[in-house]
C-alpha positions as CSV (number, residue, x, y, z in Angstrom):
1,M,6.5,17.0,3.8
2,I,3.9,15.8,1.3
3,A,5.0,15.3,-2.2
4,F,4.0,18.0,-4.7
5,G,2.7,15.4,-7.2
6,L,0.5,13.8,-4.6
7,V,-1.1,17.1,-3.7
8,T,-1.9,17.9,-7.3
9,S,-3.2,14.5,-8.0
10,V,-5.6,14.7,-5.0
11,A,-6.7,18.2,-6.1
12,L,-7.3,17.0,-9.7
13,T,-9.3,14.0,-8.4
14,I,-11.5,16.2,-6.2
15,A,-12.1,18.7,-9.0
16,T,-12.9,15.9,-11.4
17,G,-15.5,14.6,-8.9
18,A,-17.0,18.1,-8.8
19,L,-17.1,18.1,-12.6
20,F,-19.1,14.9,-12.7
21,L,-21.5,16.3,-10.1
22,A,-22.1,19.4,-12.2
23,I,-22.7,17.3,-15.3
24,Y,-25.2,15.2,-13.4
25,R,-27.1,18.3,-12.2
26,L,-27.0,19.6,-15.8
27,F,-28.9,16.6,-17.1
28,A,-31.1,15.8,-14.0
29,G,-31.9,19.4,-13.0
30,P,-35.7,19.8,-12.6
31,T,-35.8,23.5,-13.6
32,I,-34.0,25.5,-16.2
33,M,-32.4,27.6,-13.5
34,D,-30.8,24.5,-12.0
35,R,-29.3,23.8,-15.4
36,V,-28.0,27.3,-15.8
37,A,-26.4,27.1,-12.3
38,S,-24.8,23.7,-13.2
39,L,-23.4,25.2,-16.5
40,D,-21.8,27.9,-14.4
41,A,-20.4,25.4,-12.0
42,L,-19.2,23.3,-14.9
43,G,-17.3,26.3,-16.4
44,N,-15.8,27.2,-13.0
45,T,-14.7,23.6,-12.3
46,L,-13.1,23.4,-15.8
47,V,-11.2,26.6,-15.0
48,V,-10.0,25.1,-11.7
49,L,-9.0,21.9,-13.4
50,I,-7.0,23.7,-16.1
51,A,-5.4,26.0,-13.4
52,I,-4.3,23.0,-11.3
53,Y,-2.9,21.2,-14.3
54,A,-1.1,24.4,-15.4
55,F,0.4,24.8,-12.0
56,S,1.6,21.3,-11.9
57,Q,3.1,21.6,-15.4
58,H,4.6,25.1,-14.8
59,S,2.8,26.4,-17.9
60,L,1.8,30.0,-18.2
61,F,0.0,29.3,-21.5
62,L,-2.5,27.1,-19.8
63,L,-3.2,29.8,-17.2
64,D,-4.1,32.1,-20.1
65,V,-6.5,29.5,-21.4
66,A,-8.1,29.2,-17.9
67,I,-8.6,33.0,-17.7
68,L,-10.1,33.0,-21.2
69,L,-12.5,30.1,-20.3
70,A,-13.5,31.9,-17.1
71,L,-14.3,35.1,-19.1
72,I,-16.3,33.1,-21.7
73,S,-18.2,31.2,-19.0
74,F,-19.1,34.3,-17.1
75,I,-20.4,36.1,-20.2
76,G,-22.3,33.0,-21.3
77,T,-24.0,32.7,-18.0
78,L,-25.0,36.3,-18.0
79,A,-26.4,36.0,-21.5
80,L,-28.3,32.8,-20.8
81,S,-29.8,34.3,-17.6
82,K,-30.9,37.4,-19.4
83,Y,-32.4,35.4,-22.2
84,I,-34.4,33.2,-19.7
85,D,-35.5,36.3,-17.8
86,K,-36.5,38.7,-20.6
87,G,-36.6,36.5,-23.7
88,E,-33.9,38.4,-25.5
89,V,-30.2,39.0,-25.0
90,F,-29.7,42.5,-26.4
């Protein structure tokens, strides 16, 4: 059986790699929509990183933080997309 610590370490490493790819696309994106999509991917990847770490540390508080970050990331992506599309948020 594979050790629990090894599995979480590999998962954190893969998620960190995905985080760096999203940061690269954020700065190198040729269009504004690429940058918006990379911000959404960045938020989702941060939620996954926090959730994996919370699972490895047996912390319910960090899961609450991950849920809050997912909600804020989703609302921010919607607001930014609407602003780019129509020029206003409300």
